[in-house]
C-alpha positions in Angstrom: -32.8 -14.5 -60.7 -30.0 -15.5 -63.0 -26.8 -13.0 -63.2 -26.0 -11.4 -66.0 -27.3 -7.7 -67.5 -30.4 -7.8 -69.5 -29.6 -6.3 -73.0 -32.1 -4.3 -74.9 -32.3 -3.2 -78.4 -35.3 -0.6 -78.6 -34.9 2.5 -80.8 -38.1 4.2 -78.7 -36.7 6.0 -75.7 -40.5 6.0 -74.3 -40.6 2.0 -74.9 -36.8 1.8 -73.1 -38.6 3.9 -70.0 -41.5 1.6 -70.1 -39.2 -1.7 -69.9 -37.4 -0.5 -67.5 -40.3 0.7 -64.9 -41.8 -2.8 -65.7 -38.7 -4.8 -64.9 -38.1 -3.0 -61.7 -41.7 -3.4 -61.0 -41.7 -6.9 -61.1 -38.6 -7.3 -59.0 -35.8 -8.0 -61.3 -32.8 -6.3 -60.4 -30.0 -7.3 -63.1 -28.0 -4.5 -64.8 -30.4 -3.0 -67.6 -28.4 -2.0 -70.7 -30.2 -0.2 -73.6 -28.9 0.1 -77.0 -30.5 2.4 -79.9 -29.1 0.6 -82.4 -28.4 -3.0 -83.3 -25.1 -2.4 -84.3 -24.1 -1.0 -80.7 -25.4 -4.0 -79.2 -23.4 -6.2 -81.4 -20.1 -3.8 -80.7 -20.9 -4.6 -77.3 -21.1 -8.0 -77.6 -17.9 -8.2 -79.2 -16.1 -6.2 -76.8 -17.1 -7.8 -73.5 -16.2 -11.0 -71.9 -19.4 -10.4 -69.6 -22.2 -13.4 -69.8 -25.6 -11.0 -70.6 -28.7 -13.1 -69.1 -30.8 -12.4 -72.1 -31.3 -10.1 -75.4 -34.5 -8.6 -76.0 -34.8 -6.7 -79.3 -37.1 -4.9 -81.4 -37.4 -6.1 -85.2 -38.0 -2.7 -86.7 -35.2 -0.4 -86.4 -33.4 1.6 -88.6 -30.0 1.1 -89.9 -30.2 -2.6 -89.1 -33.1 -4.9 -88.5 -33.3 -7.3 -85.3 -33.1 -10.1 -87.9 -30.2 -9.1 -89.3 -28.8 -8.4 -85.8 -29.6 -12.1 -84.7 -28.3 -13.5 -88.1 -25.0 -11.7 -87.1 -25.2 -13.0 -83.7 -25.6 -17.0 -84.8 -23.0 -16.7 -87.5 -20.3 -15.3 -85.2 -18.2 -18.4 -83.3 -17.4 -16.1 -80.6 -21.2 -15.2 -79.9 -22.7 -18.4 -80.2 -20.5 -20.0 -77.5 -22.2 -17.5 -75.0 -25.6 -19.1 -75.8 -27.4 -15.7 -74.9 -31.3 -16.1 -75.1 -32.8 -14.2 -77.9 -36.3 -12.8 -77.8 -37.9 -10.2 -80.1 -40.8 -8.0 -78.9 -42.3 -6.2 -81.7 -45.8 -4.4 -82.7 -45.7 -6.4 -85.6 -46.9 -10.0 -85.1 -47.6 -11.0 -88.6 -46.9 -14.5 -89.7 -44.3 -13.4 -92.4 -42.2 -11.8 -89.4 -42.6 -14.5 -87.0 -41.5 -17.3 -89.3 -38.6 -15.2 -90.3 -37.7 -14.9 -86.5 -38.2 -18.8 -85.9 -35.9 -19.5 -89.1 -33.3 -17.5 -87.1 -33.8 -20.0 -84.1 -34.8 -17.3 -81.6 -36.2 -18.4 -78.0 -39.4 -16.5 -78.5 -41.2 -13.7 -80.2 -43.6 -11.4 -78.4 -46.2 -9.0 -79.3 -45.6 -5.5 -77.8 -48.4 -5.3 -75.1 -50.3 -2.0 -75.2 -50.7 -1.4 -71.4 -48.2 -1.6 -68.6 -50.1 -4.4 -67.0 -49.7 -6.6 -70.4 -45.8 -5.6 -70.3 -45.3 -6.7 -66.9 -47.0 -10.3 -67.5 -45.2 -10.6 -70.6 -41.8 -9.7 -68.7 -42.9 -11.8 -65.5 -43.3 -14.7 -67.2 -40.4 -14.4 -69.7 -38.1 -14.0 -67.1 -39.6 -16.7 -64.9 -39.2 -19.0 -67.6 -35.5 -18.1 -68.3 -34.6 -18.5 -64.5 -35.7 -21.7 -64.4 -34.4 -23.2 -67.9 -30.9 -24.7 -68.1 -28.7 -22.7 -70.0 -25.3 -21.4 -69.6 -26.0 -19.0 -66.9 -27.3 -21.5 -64.5 -25.9 -24.9 -64.9 
């Protein structure tokens, strides 16, 4: 598996716990950093030299949406050079949200599965893809 922490922006503690359980259950050992707010993730990215493996973000969050976060990341010259894959996981899978996300050049948009098995399948697929895909962490 590619090195670097997995960064997850999710304001629901139950979802954070479920994501951690799932990621560990499928054998991913990367460090996990959870952020309750988008601003916390942005502050982290701007203050670390660490190269994250991937950013996983909810869309609908208080204070700053996932869309606003993605826009700030792609507009920052320093963060763009990091080339961090960015995907959304959200209960909202409407056409407007999906189109908005892809207009921001996200690397994926997933509807939040309702079962642990569904979450396991989603994460297994996601991490296997990024493990094989050429990007800054594995070139």
